[in-house]
C-alpha positions in Angstrom: 0.2 0.2 0.2 1.4 3.5 -0.6 1.5 5.9 1.6 0.3 9.1 1.0 2.7 11.8 2.7 3.4 14.7 0.4 6.3 17.2 1.5 5.7 20.3 -0.3 7.4 23.5 -0.6 6.4 27.3 -0.2 9.2 29.1 -2.2 8.6 32.6 -1.7 9.7 33.6 2.0 12.9 32.2 2.2 14.8 35.5 2.6 18.1 34.2 2.7 21.0 37.0 1.7 24.4 36.1 0.8 27.2 38.2 2.0 28.5 40.2 -0.6 32.3 41.7 -1.0 32.6 45.5 -1.2 33.8 44.9 -4.8 30.5 42.5 -5.7 28.9 45.9 -4.0 30.1 48.3 -6.7 29.6 46.6 -10.2 27.0 48.2 -12.4 23.6 46.6 -13.2 23.6 42.8 -13.9 22.6 42.2 -17.9 22.4 39.0 -19.9 22.5 39.2 -23.8 18.6 38.7 -24.9 19.5 35.6 -27.0 20.3 33.9 -23.9 17.9 35.3 -21.8 14.7 34.8 -24.5 16.7 30.7 -24.3 16.2 30.5 -20.8 12.6 31.2 -20.7 11.6 28.5 -23.5 13.7 25.8 -21.7 12.0 26.7 -18.6 8.5 26.8 -20.3 9.1 23.6 -22.0 11.0 21.8 -19.0 7.2 22.9 -17.1 5.6 21.3 -20.0 7.4 17.9 -19.2 7.1 17.9 -16.0 4.1 19.5 -14.7 0.9 17.4 -15.0 -1.6 20.1 -16.2 0.5 23.5 -17.0 -2.3 25.4 -18.5 -4.8 24.5 -16.0 -5.8 28.2 -15.5 -4.4 29.6 -18.7 -5.4 28.5 -22.4 -1.9 27.8 -24.0 -2.8 29.8 -27.0 -3.3 33.1 -24.7 -0.3 32.0 -22.5 2.0 32.0 -25.6 0.8 35.6 -26.8 1.3 36.8 -23.1 4.5 35.2 -23.7 5.0 37.0 -27.1 4.1 40.2 -25.6 6.6 40.5 -23.3 9.2 38.7 -24.7 8.8 41.9 -27.5 9.8 44.3 -24.8 13.3 43.1 -24.6 16.0 44.6 -26.3 17.9 43.6 -29.1 21.1 42.6 -27.7 20.7 42.6 -24.4 18.1 43.3 -20.7 18.7 44.0 -17.2 19.0 40.4 -15.5 16.0 41.9 -13.3 13.7 43.0 -16.5 14.7 38.9 -17.4 13.9 37.7 -13.6 10.3 39.6 -13.1 9.4 37.8 -16.9 10.3 34.5 -15.9 8.3 35.1 -12.8 5.5 36.5 -13.9 5.2 33.2 -16.9 6.4 30.9 -14.1 3.2 32.3 -12.3 1.0 32.0 -14.8 1.7 27.9 -15.3 1.6 27.8 -11.1 -1.1 26.8 -8.4 0.8 28.1 -6.2 4.1 25.6 -6.0 5.8 25.9 -9.5 7.9 29.1 -9.8 11.4 31.0 -10.7 13.2 31.8 -7.4 14.0 35.5 -7.0 17.3 34.3 -5.7 20.4 35.0 -8.2 23.7 35.7 -6.9 24.4 38.2 -10.1 21.3 40.2 -8.8 22.7 40.5 -5.1 24.7 43.7 -5.5 21.9 45.6 -7.1 20.1 44.4 -4.5 22.1 45.8 -1.5 22.2 49.3 -3.4 18.6 49.2 -3.5 16.7 51.0 -1.2 13.2 49.5 -0.7 9.9 50.6 0.5 9.8 50.5 4.1 5.7 49.4 4.5 3.5 46.8 2.8 0.0 45.8 3.1 -3.3 45.1 0.9 -5.5 46.1 -1.4 -8.6 47.6 -0.2 -11.8 46.5 -1.0 -12.7 49.2 -3.6 -9.2 48.4 -5.3 -8.6 52.1 -5.2 -5.7 51.8 -2.2 -2.8 50.3 0.0 -4.0 49.5 3.5 -0.8 49.9 5.6 -0.5 46.9 7.5 2.7 47.0 8.8 5.4 50.0 8.9 9.0 50.3 9.4 8.8 54.0 9.4 7.1 56.4 12.2 5.8 58.6 9.2 3.3 56.0 8.3 1.3 54.3 10.3 -0.9 51.3 10.3 -4.0 51.3 8.7 -2.7 54.3 6.2 -4.3 55.2 3.2 -1.9 55.2 0.1 -2.6 56.5 -3.1 0.4 56.3 -5.0 4.1 56.0 -4.6 6.4 58.6 -7.2 3.3 59.1 -9.1 2.4 55.9 -9.8 -0.8 54.3 -8.9 -0.3 52.3 -5.8 -2.9 49.5 -7.4 -1.3 49.2 -10.5 1.9 48.5 -8.4 0.5 45.9 -6.3 -1.1 44.4 -9.0 2.7 44.2 -10.9 3.8 42.1 -7.8 1.1 40.1 -7.7 1.2 38.6 -11.2 5.1 37.1 -10.1 2.7 34.9 -7.5 1.0 31.8 -8.9 -2.0 30.3 -7.4 -5.4 31.3 -6.4 -6.4 35.3 -5.8 -7.0 34.7 -2.0 -3.0 33.2 -1.7 -1.5 35.9 -4.5 -3.4 38.5 -1.9 -1.4 37.3 1.3 1.4 36.3 -0.2 2.0 39.5 -2.0 1.3 41.6 1.1 4.1 39.6 2.8 6.6 40.6 -0.1 5.7 43.8 -1.5 8.9 45.5 -0.4 11.1 43.0 -2.1 8.7 42.3 -5.2 8.5 46.2 -5.9 12.2 46.3 -6.7 11.9 43.8 -9.9 9.2 46.6 -11.3 11.6 48.9 -11.9 8.4 51.2 -11.5 10.1 53.2 -8.5 13.1 54.2 -6.4 13.9 56.2 -4.0 13.5 58.8 -2.4 9.8 57.8 -2.2 6.9 60.3 -2.7 4.1 58.5 -0.8 0.2 60.4 -1.8 -2.0 59.6 1.2 -5.5 59.3 0.8 -7.4 62.2 1.9 -4.2 64.6 2.5 -3.4 67.0 0.1 0.8 67.1 0.9 2.6 64.0 -0.4 4.9 62.6 2.0 8.7 62.1 1.2 10.9 59.2 2.7 13.7 57.4 2.2 14.0 53.5 2.0 15.1 50.3 3.7 18.2 49.0 2.8 18.5 45.2 2.1 19.4 44.4 5.5 16.7 46.1 7.6 14.7 44.9 4.7 15.4 41.5 5.8 14.7 42.0 9.4 11.3 43.4 8.4 10.1 40.9 6.0 11.2 38.3 8.1 9.8 39.7 11.3 6.4 37.5 10.8 8.3 34.6 10.0 9.8 33.8 13.3 7.2 32.5 14.7 7.7 28.4 16.5 6.0 25.6 14.3 3.8 24.7 17.5 2.9 26.8 20.3 0.7 25.5 23.0 -1.2 28.4 25.4 -4.2 29.1 27.7 -6.2 31.8 26.6 -9.5 33.1 28.5 -8.2 31.1 31.6 -10.1 27.9 30.6 -9.6 27.7 26.3 -6.8 26.0 24.8 -5.1 27.4 22.1 -3.0 25.1 19.6 -0.9 27.4 16.8 0.3 24.9 14.2 2.4 27.1 12.5 4.4 23.9 10.1 4.0 20.6 9.7 7.6 19.4 10.0 10.1 17.4 12.3 7.7 14.3 12.6 9.2 13.5 16.4 9.2 17.2 17.4 5.7 17.1 17.2 4.7 14.0 18.1 6.6 15.2 21.8 4.8 18.7 21.9 1.3 17.4 21.6 2.1 14.2 24.5 3.3 17.3 26.5 0.6 19.6 25.5 -2.8 16.9 25.8 -1.2 16.0 29.1 -1.1 19.9 30.2 -4.7 20.3 28.9 -5.8 17.0 30.7 -4.3 17.9 34.2 -5.9 21.4 34.0 -8.9 20.0 32.6 -9.2 22.2 29.4 -12.8 21.1 27.4 -12.6 23.9 24.6 -9.8 23.7 22.2 -8.5 26.0 19.6 -6.2 25.0 16.6 -5.0 27.6 14.3 -3.3 26.8 10.9 -4.1 29.9 9.2 -0.2 30.8 9.2 0.8 27.0 8.2 1.9 26.4 5.0 2.4 22.8 4.5 5.2 20.1 4.7 4.5 16.4 6.0 1.4 15.5 6.1 1.8 12.7 8.4 2.0 15.4 11.1 -1.8 16.2 10.6 -2.4 12.4 11.4 -0.6 12.6 14.9 -2.7 16.0 15.6 -5.9 14.4 14.4 -5.5 11.0 16.5 -6.2 13.1 20.1 -9.0 14.6 18.7 -11.3 11.9 16.4 -12.1 9.0 16.2 -13.8 8.9 12.9 -12.1 7.6 9.9 -10.9 9.8 7.2 -8.2 10.1 4.6 -6.7 13.6 3.7 -6.1 13.3 0.1 -7.5 10.2 -2.1 -4.8 9.6 -4.3 -2.7 11.2 -7.1 -1.4 11.3 -11.1 1.5 10.8 -11.1 3.5 13.1 -14.0 6.7 10.6 -15.4 9.6 12.7 -16.7 13.2 12.5 -17.1 14.1 15.5 -14.5 11.3 13.9 -12.3 13.3 10.4 -12.2 16.7 12.4 -11.7 15.3 14.7 -9.0 13.1 11.6 -6.6 16.3 9.1 -7.2 19.0 12.5 -5.9 16.7 13.7 -3.1 16.2 10.3 -1.3 13.8 9.3 1.2 11.3 8.6 -2.0 11.7 5.0 -1.4 10.9 5.4 2.3 7.8 7.0 1.7 6.1 5.8 -1.4 8.4 2.0 -1.5 10.4 0.4 -3.8 7.6 -0.9 -5.7 6.8 1.8 -6.9 10.0 3.8 -7.3 10.8 1.0 -9.6 7.4 1.4 -11.7 8.2 5.2 -11.9 11.5 4.7 -12.9 10.6 2.2 -15.5 7.8 3.9 -17.0 7.5 5.7 -20.4 8.1 9.8 -20.6 5.0 11.8 -20.5 3.0 8.8 -19.1 0.6 9.2 -16.3 0.9 7.2 -13.2 -3.1 6.7 -11.1 -1.8 6.1 -8.0 -5.3 5.9 -5.8 -6.5 4.5 -2.4 -10.1 4.2 -1.1 -9.0 3.0 2.4 -9.4 5.4 5.6 -7.1 6.3 8.5 -8.7 4.9 11.2 -7.2 6.7 14.6 -5.9 5.5 17.3 -7.2 6.7 20.8 -3.4 7.9 22.3 -2.9 8.7 26.1 -4.6 11.7 26.9 -7.1 11.5 24.0 -9.1 15.1 24.1 -13.1 14.6 24.3 -14.0 18.3 24.7 -15.3 20.9 21.8 -12.6 21.7 18.9 -12.5 24.1 16.4 -10.1 24.6 14.2 -8.9 28.4 12.2 -8.2 28.8 8.7 -7.6 31.5 5.9 -5.8 32.4 2.9 -1.9 31.3 4.2 -3.5 27.8 5.1 -1.5 25.8 2.1 -0.5 22.5 1.1 -0.3 19.9 3.4 -2.6 22.0 5.6 -4.5 22.3 2.9 -5.2 18.5 3.5 -5.9 19.0 7.1 -8.7 21.3 6.5 -9.9 19.3 3.6 -10.4 16.2 5.9 -11.6 18.0 8.6 -14.3 19.3 6.0 -15.2 16.2 4.1 -15.5 13.9 7.5 -17.1 16.8 9.8 -13.9 16.0 12.0 -14.0 19.8 13.9 -15.6 22.9 13.2 -13.6 25.3 10.4 -13.9 29.1 11.5 -12.4 32.1 9.4 -12.1 32.6 5.5 -11.4 30.4 2.6 -7.8 28.3 2.6 -5.1 29.7 0.1 -5.3 26.7 -2.6 -7.9 24.4 -3.9 -8.7 21.1 -2.6 -7.2 18.9 -5.5 -3.9 20.8 -6.5 -0.2 20.3 -7.4 2.4 19.1 -5.5 5.7 16.7 -4.8 8.1 19.7 -5.8 11.5 19.1 -7.3 13.8 22.0 -9.0 16.1 22.5 -12.0 18.8 25.3 -12.5 18.1 27.5 -16.1 21.3 27.1 -17.9 22.2 30.7 -18.8 20.8 32.7 -16.1 21.4 29.9 -13.3 18.3 31.1 -11.9 16.4 28.0 -10.3 13.0 26.8 -10.9 10.6 24.8 -8.8 7.8 22.9 -10.3 5.0 20.4 -9.3 5.4 16.9 -10.9 2.2 15.7 -9.0 -1.7 16.1 -9.4 -3.2 15.7 -5.5 -6.7 14.8 -5.4 -8.4 16.3 -1.9 -10.2 13.8 0.3 -13.9 13.6 -1.1 -11.9 12.0 -4.6 -13.5 13.8 -7.1 -11.0 15.3 -9.7 -12.8 17.9 -11.3 -13.4 19.9 -7.8 -11.8 23.4 -8.5 -12.1 25.1 -5.1 -10.4 25.7 -2.0 -11.9 24.4 1.5 -14.2 27.1 2.5 -14.7 27.4 6.6 -18.0 26.1 8.1 -18.3 30.0 9.7 -17.1 32.7 7.5 -15.7 35.4 9.9 -15.0 38.9 8.2 -13.3 39.9 11.6 -10.5 38.3 13.7 -10.7 34.6 13.4 -9.5 33.8 16.8 -11.7 36.6 18.7 -14.7 34.8 16.8 -13.4 31.8 18.0 -13.0 32.4 21.7 -16.9 33.6 21.9 -18.1 30.7 19.5 -16.3 27.9 21.7 -17.8 29.1 25.0 
């Protein structure tokens, strides 16, 4: 029997800036010949087509090719900036992506420019009327959280934000929430603005003049929200347990965390439990089974199976990465290795997981908080809960379709050296319908903060 364990990687928020020598910092802009840039773009598209189960699931191939031609026709005849090449590649990869497939923004040749650039010192999200940016976090005293911004250096902030969103794949809610996190960084790739910044605020005639952040301050600013521990337990309102389950990583550590947590829950007679997976971008879905064993005895499955696309690149990746035989079995990996190029292997199983009660099994009331950053393996967890009525979901829809693309592999573009990440399987959700194209919707949708709402609800 094939174990359905999925290891998926969210690429965007891995802010790792390499140290660059003073000599490197003084370099001019990085360029790439137009011939090499076009060759890399075509290589990327061809390789994604070979690896991805369905690269044109959200855009017609004819429309995609029109978009590609329009972008490539903007290239100068002889050479273009590496930044322009990357923004083009990111945009095209995003059009073939369910959220996992992407071009990585990190390229060593571009680092000197990143080191010299001054980044906008705030981030935000679009207002409901799509006219303003609502500031959600700021690194400058001049701009407060909640401020409405109309334009930056005469550029409508909505246009700037939407250009940054075009570099991100996936459904709209996921693109929005991801862009909010990386807006200052991705603004660099648009080539639309540079410091010093003239900020036009809503309802205030005078423009605000501000300086930008250097790369190290940007790193600190963007990373602030990424510093959360993988799992946290606390008691709120005196008698309600709250588990923040922020990442499906490290099985043994999570197992120990759950043992300690539910021991404390029992000792303190806690009979109400909120589990927050709004910031969980996935990992290893076996951790979800550990968690669910503490709160349900109802048989369930997180996924009904997957379609494996066979390609040379995936065969090499599965061999080189290791661990695949342990997870999926020698027999299956041998079958994959011997299968014909571009063929599809169907791997489905009707069997349900039968949870076994651990010590300190929880019998009280539970709910799970979900939102647009609930992604990948965390999306599987939400889908299982909804399909098999294991608990109550509160919040807003997840950031991924219940049927989506997984098992990420990477390759490098031959001329630019950019990393490309691409999904190699099509994973079908808990209910087994391969034609379902929607995220996991909560049982209770709330516009207010889901945690505040859930505290009242669970009482």
